[in-house]
N, C-alpha and C positions, 0 to 999 in steps of 0.2 A: 737299837736295832736288834732284830731277832733273825731266826732262820726263815721268817716269813717276809722279811724285807731286806733290801740292800741299798746302801748309800754309796754313790760313786761320783767322782769328778770326771766330766767329759771335757777334755782339753781341745782348744782351738788349734788350727794349723794355718800356716802361711805358705804361700808358694814362693820359694827362693828363686825358681826358674820356671818359665812357662813358654813353650813354643807350640803354636798351632801348626801341625804338619799337613793337615788336609781335612776336607769335609767328607763325611761318610754318607752313604745313601739314606740312612735313617735320620739325617739331619744333625747328628752329633758330630763333633770334631775329634780327630785323632790328635793327641797331644803328647808332648814329652814334658815332664814336670819333675820338680824336686820339692817335696813337702817337708816341713819341719813343724813338729808340735811345739806349742808355746805354753806358758804358764796360765794364760787366760782360760777360764773354764766355767762351764755350767755345773751345777750340782744337782744330781737326780736322786730321788728315793723311789725305788720300785717295790711295790708291796702287793703280795697275794691278797685276794679278797674271796668272799663266798658268793659273789654275784655270778650271773650267767656269763659264759665265755666272751660274749661280744660287748659286755657292759663295762668297758674301761672308763676310767675317769682320769683326765689329765688336768692338773692345776699348774699354772705358770704365773710367775710374777710379771710377765709381759703380756699386755692385752692383745698384741698383734700376733702372738704365737697361737696357731689353731689348737683347739682342744678336742678335735674330732679326727675322723679318718684322714684328713688332710695332713696331719702331723706325722713326720717320719717315725717318731717313737711308736705311735699307734700302729703304723704300717709294719713296724718290726715285730710287734706282738702278733698281729694278724698273720704275718708270714710264718712265724714259728708255729702258731696254732694250727695252720693248715697242714703241718707235718707231724705235730705232736699234740694230739687232741686232749692230753691230760692237762695242758696249760689252760687255766681259767682266766677270768677277768683280773685285771691289775689296776691299781692306782699308781699313777706316775706324777710325782711332784718335780717340777723343774724350776730351779732358781737360775734364771737366765742372766748371764753376764756377757756372753759372747753376743756381739751385735747381730741382729737378725738381718739376713740377706747381705752380709758384709763380706762374703767370700772367704770366711774363716772356718767354714765347715761345721758350724754349730749344730745344725739339724742332723748332719751325718754322724757327728760325734755322739749326739744323744741317741740315735738309732743303734749305733754300735754298743753303747753302754747298756741299752735295754736288752739287746741280744745277749750280751755277756751276763747280765743279771738274771735273765730267765734261764740261761744255761745253768747257773748256780742254784737258783731257787727250786728248779724242777729236776736237778741232777741229770741233765740230758747227756752229759759226758761228751759234748762237742769239743773238738780241738779248735785251735785258732784257725786252722785251715777250713774246718767245717763251718765255723762262724763266718769266716770270710766268704764262703760260697753263698751263704744267705745274705750277707752284707752287700755283695755285688748286685743282688736283685733289687736292692733299695737305692743304690747310688754308687757310681764308680769310685768315689773316694771313701766310702764307708769302711772297706777292708783296711785302709791305712790306719784307722783308729784302733785296730787290734794290736798294733805295735806297742801301745801303751798298756796293754793288758797286764803286763808284769806289775805296773803301778797299781792297778786295780786289785790284783791278787795280793800284793803286799798290804794294801789298805785293809782288805778283808781279813787277813791274818791278824792285824793289829786290833781291829774292832771286835 
């Protein structure tokens, strides 16, 4: 790994408690929940490229994971690019271990990992709170995954 790429583990989460409190006008539900991260994780490598800003490439070992704009990781890049034009195209490799659509937050964890990696790669100086504000725009549970940011930071110090 170099300063042009970052390798991260994106950990799954489980709901220890979930109560639906009511339905909102936008069709979503208000809930009370307790999340817990678990050891099951996807591994991501996020790499800068010289391609044009919208020419991202996502490679995944699971054929059912979208490799285009439908992927939350892609949406995370596009969201940051809309605020930080210096962010170019990236290659994202995803080694999928978290079951797809299993309620374990794999897509959200991956989106959080991409936001974190781009913050590091492009020295954006976003705090966890700043990253969480972007994460909220991608999904209600994305900010939860910044709680494991200390694990990512420790991993980056080691590598």
